[in-house]
N, C-alpha and C positions, 0 to 999 in steps of 0.2 A: 504494499499499500504505499502512494507516495506522501511524503510529508509536504504540507503547505506553509510557505514561510510569508513573513511580514517583511517591509522594509528595514533594513539595517542588520536582518539576522544571518548569521553564519552557520554552516553545516559543514561537517566533515564527509568528503565521499570517498576515501580509500583506505582510510584506517579501519571503518566499521565495515567496508566492502573490499577486503583484499584482493578479492578475484576480479574487480571492477578496473578494466583495462581501457575500452574504448568507451565514448559516450557521445550522445547526440544530443546536442542542445537544440531544443525546438524554440521557435518563436512564431507566437500568433496574434492576430489583431482583427479587428472589425472597424470599419469606418463608418461614422453617423451619416446619415443622409444628409446633403446640403446641395444647394445650386450654383455651386462654383464653376461648373462646367468642364472641370478634369477631373480624371481618375486619379486616386490616391496610388502612389509608388513608393512604399516601405521597403527599406533595405537593410538587411542585418550586415553587421560587420564584426570582426575581432581584431583587436589590437594586442600583438604580442609583446607586453613590456617586461624590461630588465627590473632590478630591484629597486631603481630609481623611479619606476612608473612610466618610462619613456621606452618607444620603440626605437630600437637600436638600428635595424636593416629595413629599407622600404618593403621588401618582400615579406616582412612579419606584420604587415597590413592587408588582411585578409577580407576581402570585399568582391561585389559583382564583377569588377575588371581584375581582379587578381585572387582565384579562388582558392589558392592552396599557399599555406606558409609553413615557417617552422619545419623546414625540412621535410614537409609531407605531413607533419604530425595534425596540423587544422586544416579541414577542407570544408569551403562552402560548397553545399549542394546545388546553389543556383540560383538566379535571381527569378522571384515571383513577381510580375509587375502589376497585378491586380488585388491579390490578398483575398480573392474568391475562393469559396468553399469552406468546408470544415476542416478541422485540424490544423497542423503547424503550417504556416505561410512560408517560412524559410527554415533551413536546419544548417547549423553547423558542427561537424564532427570532429572530436579530439581525441588522439590515441596518447594517453599519457605516456607510454615508455618512449615515445619518440620525440617527445617535446625536448627541444635543444636545452641544454644547462644555463644559458644566458636569459632564457625566459622564465621569468617568476611569477607573472600575472597574465592572463588572458583576459582583457576587458571585452565584453559582449554588449554592442550598441546596435540601437536602430535609429534611422534617420529618414526623413522624408525627402524623396527625389524632388527637387526644384520647387521646394517648399515657398518660398518667397514669391517667385514668378506666378505659382498656381494659387497662392494666399492660403495656403494650408498649415496647420499645427497640430499640436497632439491633443488639443482641447476637442478637436474633430474626430479623435480616435478612442475606441473604447474597446472594453474586454481584452485588453493587451495582456500577455503573459509570457513567461519563459518557463521551460521545464527542462529536466534532465534525465535522459533516458538510457539506460545499459544497453549499448549497441547489441551485445551478444544475446541477451535475454529478452530484448524488447520490454523490459519492465520500467516503468515510469519511477524514478527515485524520488525527484521533488518536483514543485512546482511553485513559482512566485506569479501571482495576480497583479499587476502593478497598479490597479486602481484608476481613479479617474481626477487625481490632484493636478493634472498639467492642463495649460492653457495656450500659452504663446510659444512654447518650445518646440523646436524643430528637430532636435536630435536627443536621445536618451542614452544614457549607459545604464544598462539594464540589470547585469550583474559582473562580478568578476568570479573567475576560478583561478586561484592561487596555490602556489607551494608554502608549505608550512611544516618545517621539521621533517622534510623529505615524503609527506603527504600532501593530497590534494584537498583543497575545499572550496565551497562555495559561499560568497557573500550576495545578498540581495541588495542592491543598490539604489535602482530608480531616480536616477539623479537626471534632471533636464539641463538642456543648453539651448541657447538661441544660437542660431547662425550654421545650424546644420552639420554637414560631415565636416567642412573645413574647420570649425570651431572643436569638434571632436578630435581630428588630426592634429591640431595646435595644443590640445590638453595632452595628448600623448607624445608630444615632441616632435612631430613630423613637419616637414616643411610644406607650405600650401601656395601654390601659383595663383 
């Protein structure tokens, strides 16, 4: 049975589940009906950061234009441009044994593509969640529902998966940013043109 988390909670992933080697981070959302004339295109991404919280190499930023990072340890399964249907809208797979030693935190984020041009924000998004699934058993380990506290934000750091004393843990973040993907990139130390 999956554990439901609230903002700020941390949970151990590998210490209590020593056989957990591969996970799927599933992200889902619905968009509220509005007459803006554009579809919503939400995008998941992963920032593979060092101890200082910064991404050391460009290839360690995993998103729709770079589907693999961390020497193949983190794989984005592809861009869903509409969010239609039930279940996860986008997924990121992580294989713990392959994560390079320079990576201490994997920040999972969701952004709204062309949010400013389309006049869109997370106040128009509902039922957003992240869940962690054991890839080998397809069992849902945990779930974090983000709630409706966002209004003008165009980017969210949903959670972090991080190393602590040789084990992997999960932290429910739910922190919003204005400025979309560029703001998140700067937050994680990446140069943005």
